[in-house]
TIFI-736121 format. One record per residue: residue in one letter; x, y, z of N, C-alpha, C in turn. Coordinates in steps of 0.2 Angstrom, whole numbers, plus 5000, padded with zeros to 4 digits. Atoms other than C-alpha are relative to their C-alpha. Layout:
# TIFI-736121
aXYZXYZXYZ/...
END
This chain:
# TIFI-736121
m500449945000500050005000500450065000/e499749945000500650174996500050045006/t500149954994501050295010499850074998/a500249935002500350465011500650044998/l499449965002502150535011500249994993/f499950015007502450444994499650044996/r500449965004500950514987500150075000/t499849935000501350684993500650024996/a499449985004503050684986500050004993/f500050015007502550624969499350034997/g500649975002500950724968499449954999/l500550055001499850574969499550005006/n500550004995498850624984499450044998/l500549965002497650724974499449954997/g500650055002495850654970499950014992/d500150005007495150704953500350064997/g499749945003496150864950500550035005/m499549974996497350984958499650035006/s500449984994496851024976500150085001/s499949934999496551204981499850025007/g500149984993496651284998500149955005/c499850054995496751195015499349995004/l500550024996495551115027500249995007/r499950014993495451125046499549955003/i500550044998494650975054500050005008/r500050004993494050985072499749935003/l500250064998494050825081499850005008/r500249994993493850885099499450045000/g500749974999492050935104499649984994/n500450025006490850945089500450004994/f499650005006491650885074499850054994/s500249965005491751005060500650004995/v499549995006492751035043499950084998/c500049935002493151215039500650024995/s499549985005494051295024500450055002/d499549954998495451415025499650074999/d500449935000494151555020499450005004/g500549994995493051515034499349964999/r500650045001491651405026500049945003/d500250064996490851265035499949944994/l500050055005491151105024499849935003/t500150064996490550975037499449964996/p500550045003489550835028499449995005/k500650014996487850795035499949945004/s500250064996487750615039500549985005/k499550024995488550535054500549954997/k499550055003489450395043500550044997/a499549965003490250535033500550035005/i499649974994490850615049500549955003/g499650054997491450455056500649984995/l499550025005492450415040500550055000/l499549955000493250585040500450005007/a499750004993493650565059500649945000/l499650055001494450395055500750024996/l499549985004495550475042500450055003/a499649944997496050635051500349985006/e499650014994496550555067500649964999/c499450045002497850445058500650054998/d499549965002499550515057500150014993/t499949995007499650485039499450024996/m500649985003497850525036499849954994/t500150065005497750355026499749945003/r500350064998496650205029499949954995/n500150065005496450035020499250005000/r500850005001494650025012499749955004/r500350054997494249865020500050015008/w500049984993494749925037499550055002/l500649954999493550075035499449975000/e500750035000492149965030499949965006/d500150044994492449855045499850045006/k500149964995492350005056499350035000/l500749965001490750085049499449964997/w500650045002489749945041500249935001/s499850064998490349795051499449954999/d500650055000488549715050499849994993/r500150015007488549715031500549964996/g499550045004489249595018500550054996/p499549975003490749645008499750054994/k500349965006489749704992499650065003/q500449944997488549815003500550055003/a499649954996489949885013500450044994/h499649975005490949924997499550064997/g500549955003489350014990499950065005/s500249944995489050115006500650045001/l499449955000490950175006500050044994/r500049965005490750234989499550065000/t500549954999489150324993500250065004/t499849954995489950405008500550054997/l499549965003491450464999499750054995/n500349955004490350544986499750065003/e500449954996489350634999500650055003/i499449954997491050705007500250044994/r499849965006491650764990499550054998/k500549955001490050844987500050065005/s500049954994490150935004500650044999/f499449965000491950985001500050054994/g500149955006491451074984500750004997/d499449985003493051154977500649975004/h499550034996494051064990500049925000/a500150085001493550884984500649974999/a499450045002495250844978500449985006/l499650014994495950844996499849935003/l500150074998495050674998500149964994/g499850055005495850534988499849935001/s500150074999495550354985500249964994/d499950055005496050204975499749935002/r500350064999495650024975500149975007/s499850034994496549984991499950055006/s499949964995496550145001499650074999/v500449935000495650315006500550045004/w499549964997496650465011499850075000/l500049925000496650655015500750024999/d499349975002498050765008500350035007/p499749974994499150785024500350074999/a499749935001499950935016499550065000/a500549955000498351025016499450005005/v500550014995497250955030500450005007/t499850004993497550985048499549995005/n500550014995496750935064500250045007/d499949964994496651005082500249965006/l499850054994497350855092500650025004/d499449974996498950945096499950075002/d500249934999498051115099499950005008/p500150004993498351155118499450035002/n500749964998496751265118499449964999/a500650045001495651125112499949955005/r500050044994495051045128499349965000/r500650035000493450965123500149924999/e499950075001493150775122500049984993/f499950025006493650685107499349984997/l500650015004492150685094499450005005/e500649994995490950745108499449994997/g500750015002489150685106499949964994/l500150055006489550575090499849935002/d500250074998488550415091499849974993/i500150045006488650295076499849935002/a500350064999487650135076500449944997/d499550055002489150015074500549985005/d499550024994490049915088500750014998/e499350005001491649915079500350085000/f499949934999491650105077500050035007/n500049984993491150135095500649975004/d499450034997492550015101500650054999/w499549965002493750125091500050075004/l500149934997492950285098500250005007/i499850014993493150225116500750015001/q499350004999494950195114500350074999/k499849935002495250365106499850055005/r500249954995494350455119500449995007/v499550014995495450375132500650034999/k499449985003496950415122500050085001/y500049935001496450595120499650045006/d500449974995495650625137500350075002/v499849934998495650805144499750015007/a500349984994495250885160499350005001/p500850015000493450855166499750075001/d500349944998493151035171499950054994/a500049965006493151105153499250024999/p500749985001491551205149499649974994/a500450045005490151125139499950044994/e500149965006489851175121499349994998/d500750015003488251195111500049944997/p500050075003487651025106499950004993/g500150005008487451075088499449984998/p500650025004486250995077499549965004/q500550044996485450885091499650055005/r500449964995484851035101499350024997/r500749985002483051095101500050074997/v500049935003482751245089499350035003/t500549974998481551375094499750054995/i500349965005480251475084499650055004/q500449954996479551635091499450024996/c500649985004477751655086499750065003/g500349934998477251835087500550045004/e499649964996477951965098499949995008/p500150004993478151965117499450045002/w500649964998476452025124500250045006/t499949954994476552175135499350035002/t500749984998474752245133499649974994/p500450035005473752115124499350024999/g500649985002472252175115499749964995/q500450045005470952115102500549984994/q499650015005472152145088500649955001/g499450044997473652065098499849935000/v500350075000472551905100499949974993/m500150025006472051905082500749984996/s499450015003473851925076500449935002/q499750064997474451785088499749944997/i500350065003473151665081500349984993/v499750025006473951675064500749985001/s499350024999475751675070500049935003/d500050064996475351525081499949944995/q500250055005474551425066500649994996/i499450015004476051455055500649975004/g499550034996477251415069499949935001/k500150074999476451245072500249964993/i499850045007476651195053500750004999/v499250005001478451255052500349955005/s499750044995478851175069499949924998/d500150075002478151005062500549984996/f499550035005479450995048500750025002/v499349994998480951055058500149965007/a500150054994481150905070500450035006/a499749984994481550935088499950085001/s500049924999480851115089499450015004/r500649984995479651205100499850084998/c500249935001478651375099500150035006/t499949964994478951515110499750074998/v500249935001478251695112500650055002/s499649954997479551785123500749994999/q499250025000481251695120500350054994/t499749955004482351825112500649974996/n499550035004483651705105499849954995/a500450065004482451605094500449994993/d499750025006483051525078499650034994/l500549975005481551595068499550045003/i500649964997480251735071499550004995/i500649995004478551735064499650065003/r500349944998477751905065499450024996/t500649985004475951955060499850065002/t500349934998475252125059499350004997/v500750005002473352155057499850085000/q500349935001472652325050499349994998/e500750005001470852355051499850074999/d500349945001469852495044499349994997/d500750015002468052525037499949964993/a500150045006468452445020500249925001/g499850074999469052285028500649995004/s499450014996470652205036500549974995/a499450035003472352165030500449965005/v499550044996473452025037500649994997/f499450005003475252035034500549965005/v499550054997476551895039500750014998/q499350015001478451895040500349955003/v499650064997479551745043500750035000/i499449975000481151815049500649965003/d499450034998482951755051500350055005/p499949954995483351845068500850025000/v499349994999485251825066500250054995/k499849955005485451915049499550054999/d500549955000483852015051499750004992/d500350015006483251945034499349975000/v500750025000481451915029500149934995/v499950075003481451725024499450004995/h500650005004479651745017499550055003/s500649964998478151865018499449994995/d500750005004476351865012499550045004/h500649964997474751955015499349974997/c500750025003472851925013499650065002/l500549954999471452045012499349975001/t500650034998469752005020499550055002/d500649954998468052095022499949995007/n500250014993467752015039500649965003/l499550034996469251975050499849945004/s500350054995468251875063499849944996/s500250065004467551765049500649964997/f499450035003469251735041500349965006/l499650034995470051685058499649935002/r500450064998468551565062499949954994/s500050045005468651485045500649954999/q499450045001469751335045500349994993/d499850005007469751335026500450064998/l499749945002470251515024500750015004/l499449994996471451525039500549954998/g499650055001472151355036500450004993/r499749995007472551385017500550055000/f499649945000473351555020500749985005/c499450024995474451485035500449954997/w499650065003474951325026500450024995/n499649985005475551415011500650055002/v499549964997476551545021500549955003/a499550054997477351395031500449964995/d499750045006477651295015500550044997/m499549965004478551435006500650015005/a499549994995479551475022500549945001/l499650064999480151295024500449994994/e499650015006480651285006500650055000/k499549955000481751445008500549995006/l499550014994482551395025500649974998/p499450035001483851285018500550054997/d499649955003484551435008500150065005/l500149944995484451545024500750035000/r499349974998486351565027500549954996/e499550045003487951505019500249945005/t499950054995488351415036499449975002/q500650034998486951295039499950005007/t500250004993486051315055499649945001/p500550064998485051175064499450004996/i500650005003483451235058500050004992/a499950015007484051255040500149934998/v499850075002484851085039499449965001/r500650044999483251005046499550014995/s500449985005482151095034500249974993/g499850025006483251055020499949924999/f500250075001483150865023499349994999/a500850015001481250865025499850024993/q500249985006480950975010500249974994/e499850045006482050884998499749935000/a500450075000481250715003499350014998/l500749995002479550785001499950024993/r500049985008479850864984500149944996/d499950065004480550704978499549955000/v500650055000479150594984499450034996/l500649975003477850714978500150024993/s499949995007478650724961499749944996/f500350065003477950544958500449984994/d499650025004479450514948500449945003/a499750064997480250334951500750025003/g499349994998482050394952500050055006/q500049954995481650544963499749975006/m500350034994480550444975500549955003/r499450044997482050324977500550045003/n499549954997483150474980499850025007/s500249974993482050524995500249955005/l499850054995482450365004500750015002/s499349994998484350405004500050075004/t500049944997483950585009499849995007/l500350014993482950525024500549955004/d499450044996484350395029500550055002/a499549954998485550535029499850055006/a500349964995484350645039500049965007/a500050044994484150505052500749995003/d499350004998486050485053500250065004/h499849934998486150675056499750015007/l500449984995484750685069499649955002/d500550054998483850565080499450025001/s500649974999482150615077499549954996/g500550045003480550515073499750024994/l500349975006480050635059500349964994/f499750035006481350565047499849924999/q500250075001480850385051499349994998/a500750005002479050415049499950024993/l500049975007479350515033500249944995/k499750055004480350365026499449954999/a500650055000478850245030499550034995/w500449975004477750365021500250004993/a499750005007478850385006500049934997/m500050075003478950195004499349984999/t500750015002477050185005499850034994/s500149965007476950314991500349964994/m499750035005478150214981499649934998/i500450065001477050054984499450024996/m500749985004475450154978500150014993/e499849995007476350204962500349944997/d499750065003476950024959500750014999/f499350005001478750074961500449965005/l499750044995479049964976499549945001/e500450064999478449784978499850005007/e500350004993477249764993500149935002/d499950074997478049605000500150005008/a499950004993478349545018500550045003/a499449974997480049615020499950085000/v500149925000479549795014499550025005/l500549984995477949795025500449995007/a499750004993479049735040500550065001/e499649944999480249875037499650065001/i500549944999478850005036499850005007/k500250004993478149945052500550015005/g499549994996479849945060500250085000/l499849935001480150125054499450045004/l500549974996478450175062500149995007/k499950014993478850095078500650045003/r499449964998480550175079499850085000/a500249935000479750345075499650025006/q500449984994478550335089500449995006/e499550004994479950285101500450065001/l499649955000481050425096499650075002/s500449944999479650555096499349995002/p500750024998478150495106499550065001/r500549954999477350665108500050054995/e500049955006477650745091499449994996/a500650015004476050775082500149984993/i499950025007476750765065500249934999/v499850075000477550595069499349965000/a500750044999475750535075499650014993/a500449995006474950605059500349964994/i499850045005476150525047499949935001/t500150074998476050365056499349984999/a500750015002474150375055499949994993/n500150005007474250405037500249944997/v499850065003475250255033499649945003/q500550054998474150145044499450004997/a500650005004472650205035500049984993/i499950015008473250205017500349934998/l499750065002474350055017499849945004/l500150064996474149945032499349995002/e500750004998472249975034499849985007/d500150014992472349975053499750075002/y500449944999470950105054499950025007/n500149984993470750105073500650035002/s499449974998472550145076500150074997/a499949945004472550275062499550055003/l500449954998471050365069500250035007/v499849974993471750375087500650054999/l499549965001473350445081499950074996/a500249945004472550565068499650055005/r500349954995471450635082500450035004/q499549974996472950665093500350054996/a499649955004473850755079499550064999/l500549945001472250865075499850045006/r500149964994472050915093500550055000/e499449965000473750995091500050054994/n500049965006473551065073499449984996/p500650025004471851055065500150004992/n499949995007472651095048500649954998/n499550055002473850945048499849954994/l500350035006473650875030500149925001/f499950084999474350695035499449985004/a500550024996473150685049499350004997/l500649995003471650755039499949944995/q500150055005471950625025499949935004/a500150064996472150485038499349995003/m500750004997470550535047499549994995/s500450015005469650545031499949924998/a500050075002470150365026499749965005/g500350044995469750295043499250015001/r500849995000467950375043499749974994/a500350035006467650315025500049925001/a500050074998468150135031499549985005/r500550024995466950145045499350024997/g500649985003465550205033499750075001/d500249934999465450385038500350044995/l499849975006465650445021499950085000/d500149935000464950625024500650035004/m499549974996466250655038500749994996/a499450015004467650575027500050064994/y500149955005467050695013500250075002/d499849934997467150855024500750005001/l499350004998468850805030500550014994/s499650005006469550775013499950064996/r500149945004468750925005500450065004/h499749954996469551035019500849994998/s499350015002471250955015500250034993/t499949985006471150994997500050085000/t500149935000470651175001500750035003/i499449964997472151215012500649984997/a499450025004473351115001500150044994/g500049975007472951224986500750044999/f499449965003474551294977500649975004/s499450034997475751194989500249944997/k499750065003476751044985499649945001/f500550054998475350934993499450004996/e500650005003474050984981499849944996/a500150055004474150844969499849945005/m500250054996474150714983499350005004/c500749994997472650784992499449994995/n500550005005471650804976499949924998/l500150075002471950624971499649965006/h500450034995471350564988499350025000/h500749985000469850664987499649974993/a500350035006469550604969499749935001/l500250074998469550424975499449995004/l500650004995468350464989499450024996/c500649985004467150554977499849944995/i500250065004467250394965499649955005/t500350044996466750294980499250025002/m500749974998465250414984499650014994/q500449995007464750414965499950084999/k500049935002465150604964500550014994/r499550015006465850584946500350074998/e499849935002465950774942500650035004/e499549984995466950814958500649964999/a499450045000468050664956500450024993/l499749985006468350724938500550065001/e499749944998468850894944500649995004/s499450014995470050834958500549964996/s499550035004470850714946500450044995/r499749955004471150854934500550045003/i499549954996471950964947500649965002/a499550044998473050814953500549994994/a499650015006473650774935500350064997/d499749945003473950954930500550035004/t499549984996474950994945500649965001/s499450054999476050844945500049964993/p499950045006476550784927500149935000/n499850084999477250614933499549965004/y500550044996475750564943499649964996/r500350055004475050414936499349995002/a500750014997473550384948499550044997/p500649965002472450534943499949994993/r500250015008472650494924499649934999/r500450075001471950314927499350025002/q500749984999470450394935499750044995/l500349965006470250524921499849964994/i500250045006470250384908499249975001/a500650024999468750304916499450055001/l500549954998467850464922499850034993/s500249975007467950534904499649954996/a500450055004467350374896499350005003/l500650004997465950374908499650064998/g500449945002465450544903499950014992/q500150005007465450494885500450054996/n499549955003466950594880500649964997/p499550055002467950474869500750044998/d499449975002469250604863500450015006/q499749994994469650654881500349935003/a499850064998469750474886500749974996/l499550025004470950434872500650055001/d499449954998472050594876500349985007/h499850024994472150534894500449935000/i499650065001472750354888500650024997/g499449985002474050434878500550045005/d499649974995474650544892500349955005/l499850054995474750394904500549954997/k499550045003475750294891500750035000/k499449975000477050424891500449995006/i499750014994477450394909499949935003/e500150074999476850214910500049964994/p500050035007477450134894499749934999/d500350065001476749964898499350005001/f500850004998474950024901499749974994/s500450025005473649944891499350005003/v500750004998471749954891499849945003/e500250064997471549774894500249995007/r499750014994472649774909499650045005/f500449954996471749924916499349975002/l500750024999470049844914500049935004/f500150064998470349664918500549975005/d499550024996471949644928499950025007/r500249984993471449634947500650025004/n499449984996473249664952500250074998/y499949935003473249834942499750055005/p500349954995472949984954499550044997/s500649975002471250024949499449985004/n500550044996470249944963499450055002/t500649954998469250104968499550004994/l500450005006468650114950499649944999/r500350065001468249934950499449995005/k500550014994467349924967499450054999/s500649955001466250084962499649974994/g500450025006465649994946500250034994/y499849955005466450124935500349964994/l499750035005467550004926499649954995/s500550045004466149884921499650044995/k500449965005465150024914500450034994/v499649975006466550094903500349954996/q499750055004467149924897499850004993/p500250005007466149924881500250064996/f499749935003466650104878500749994998/l499350005001468450074880500349944995/t499850065004468549904871499750004993/g500349995007467549964856499449964998/t500550055002466149844858499350045001/k500649965000464849984860500050054994/
END
């Protein structure tokens, strides 16, 4: 095996090109990688951090590939471990950006350029514990970590550091109340509803009114006059004093607006959704709230694209998120993502997959037993995939008590009520979810659910409209186009039905009318149970 010295001397320590700049790796306290111009280049996942620590701690900053695999993936076979190492190396290079060449590898070894990478192990002012707070689920790594902590032991009276990404983030909803009046209460209602939605998707967070060092501020102003009322909301980054997102609405009757779950829910959900999308780009150096939002929003966008490749990418994103932060949110989202893939026929619904989904839901509840969003997503999977309606209703009710505009809980409650035969209540819940999801990334998902419920209730025109919205807002979504074929044929619209068949074939090349009508394994059960497929069979087969 080449030594790092040999590679340095002959210019072989470089990765894919010439290295530029230097890196400083902090091993004492919270692990970090910092460039010479002050940028934080720390990768997100725990395995990537562990890999860099294994390299940086070594005098030559070089390790054998198999040795690294044994330390980080000791529970996997050689082929899986090889693949995991390759994936982690790619993640690190992506995180390093224009410093990627400082990480090198060949068939036998992985290394950091010792001429350009330094650590703090010999720094007399670095008095924190070695890799403080790092916890990787591998016994081999943890044995190594214990040995190194003993080796680099420091005085026990050193002051504690900020626990970094594991700490709870805070969202200040409104301004500290000094003289609360009617407008103050009305403003607070809006801020509080937005805060609940944002808090749901930035794991391990809480809302606060008076805390002055919050990670995010939601500020609402209400202006009333004889012509009506204006509600203006700003979501603010308090460190840089930047407006992350702002929006407003005008209403003739403020009291009616605040009492309407449809109007208030739609406005607040869209403000929160836009702010969450923008949070990952908040600052060059990612804060805990930005990192958490980044994981969740990237995964949600990938799942709700309904593209097979992007949906698979969401699973990797959520795995990285779970490595980065022990939160039930990411476990529950992965179970929901896998459920969505099953519904789109991108993942086989076999015993192993179902067992994994159930395990993810169990782990999510263990990690975050009191988080409303975890209860809501769990309820959604239980209702939509597992058909455990009793458990779904209990958890959905728990989530809706916290936030009556939780889309996952509304959909789960609707499915549970429909299964119990309470179709009117199911309809009202589903209709509410489509209203508040309008213009958000969840619009297609909620409209597809509503279309299926309307088909069950023989509401053909409303099912047609919701299916159109779902198809128009998500070009890769196959399910609503299946409904549109039958609903158009049922309405004696042959040209429209043929157009929808053509559209579906573009994204589902193996589609055929025969399979659609007669294959009971094809995902058209709601149309079949409603009797719609038998009604349109002569029309679609040309026998009428």
